[in-house]
C-alpha positions as a Markdown table, in Angstrom:
| # | Residue | x | y | z |
|---|---|---|---|---|
| 1 | Met | 9.0 | 9.6 | -1.1 |
| 2 | Glu | 5.7 | 9.6 | -2.7 |
| 3 | Lys | 2.5 | 9.2 | -0.6 |
| 4 | Ile | 0.3 | 6.1 | -1.1 |
| 5 | Ile | -3.4 | 7.0 | -0.8 |
| 6 | Gly | -6.2 | 4.4 | -0.1 |
| 7 | Phe | -9.7 | 3.8 | 1.3 |
| 8 | Cys | -10.3 | 2.7 | 4.9 |
| 9 | Leu | -13.1 | 0.1 | 5.0 |
| 10 | Lys | -13.5 | 0.4 | 8.8 |
| 11 | Cys | -14.2 | 4.2 | 9.1 |
| 12 | Lys | -15.2 | 4.7 | 5.4 |
| 13 | Ser | -12.6 | 7.5 | 4.9 |
| 14 | Lys | -11.5 | 8.3 | 1.4 |
| 15 | Gly | -8.0 | 9.5 | 0.5 |
| 16 | Val | -6.2 | 8.2 | 3.6 |
| 17 | Glu | -2.4 | 8.1 | 3.6 |
| 18 | Leu | -1.0 | 4.7 | 4.4 |
| 19 | Glu | 1.5 | 4.9 | 7.3 |
| 20 | Asn | 4.6 | 2.6 | 7.3 |
| 21 | Ala | 3.5 | 1.2 | 3.9 |
| 22 | Lys | 5.2 | -1.7 | 2.3 |
| 23 | Ile | 4.8 | -3.2 | -1.2 |
| 24 | His | 3.8 | -6.9 | -1.2 |
| 25 | Lys | 3.6 | -9.4 | -4.1 |
| 26 | Thr | 0.6 | -11.7 | -3.8 |
| 27 | Pro | 0.8 | -15.5 | -4.5 |
| 28 | Lys | -0.9 | -14.9 | -7.9 |
| 29 | Gly | 1.7 | -12.3 | -8.9 |
| 30 | Lys | -0.2 | -9.1 | -8.3 |
| 31 | Tyr | 1.1 | -6.2 | -6.2 |
| 32 | Met | -0.4 | -4.4 | -3.3 |
| 33 | Ala | 0.6 | -1.8 | -0.7 |
| 34 | Lys | -0.2 | -2.5 | 2.9 |
| 35 | Gly | -0.1 | 0.1 | 5.7 |
| 36 | Lys | -1.8 | 1.4 | 8.7 |
| 37 | His | -4.5 | 4.1 | 9.0 |
| 38 | Ser | -4.8 | 6.3 | 12.1 |
| 39 | Cys | -8.0 | 4.4 | 13.2 |
| 40 | Gly | -5.8 | 1.3 | 13.7 |
| 41 | Thr | -6.9 | -0.8 | 10.8 |
| 42 | Thr | -4.7 | -2.2 | 8.0 |
| 43 | Val | -5.4 | -0.6 | 4.6 |
| 44 | Cys | -4.5 | -2.4 | 1.4 |
| 45 | Leu | -4.2 | -0.9 | -2.1 |
| 46 | Leu | -4.0 | -3.1 | -5.2 |
| 47 | Met | -1.8 | -1.8 | -8.0 |
| 48 | Ser | -0.1 | -2.8 | -11.3 |
| 49 | Glu | 3.4 | -4.0 | -11.5 |
| 50 | Ala | 4.5 | -0.8 | -13.2 |
| 51 | Arg | 3.1 | 1.3 | -10.3 |
| 52 | Ala | 4.7 | -1.0 | -7.7 |
| 53 | Asn | 8.1 | -0.6 | -9.4 |
| 54 | Glu | 7.7 | 3.2 | -9.4 |
| 55 | Leu | 7.0 | 3.1 | -5.7 |
| 56 | Ile | 9.9 | 0.8 | -5.0 |
| 57 | Ala | 12.2 | 3.0 | -7.0 |
| 58 | Ser | 11.0 | 6.0 | -4.9 |
| 59 | Gly | 12.0 | 4.4 | -1.7 |
| 60 | Tyr | 9.3 | 2.0 | -0.5 |
| 61 | Glu | 10.3 | -1.5 | 0.6 |
| 62 | Leu | 9.3 | -4.7 | -1.1 |
| 63 | Ala | 8.2 | -7.0 | 1.7 |
| 64 | Thr | 9.1 | -10.7 | 1.5 |
| 65 | Thr | 6.5 | -13.1 | 2.9 |
């Protein structure tokens, strides 16, 4: 499974890997990955539909809200 890399706003760390990441679809139809960082905060990464479909195909779960 491919790693999802984001930016932590709490500790200002660049290139953090999201733990237990899931793909979410926003009410406006956009896609984002949500996961935890080691400092305890939730990290979100906005992405295109094509990128979201690649990650879902590689094994990430599409979360239902």
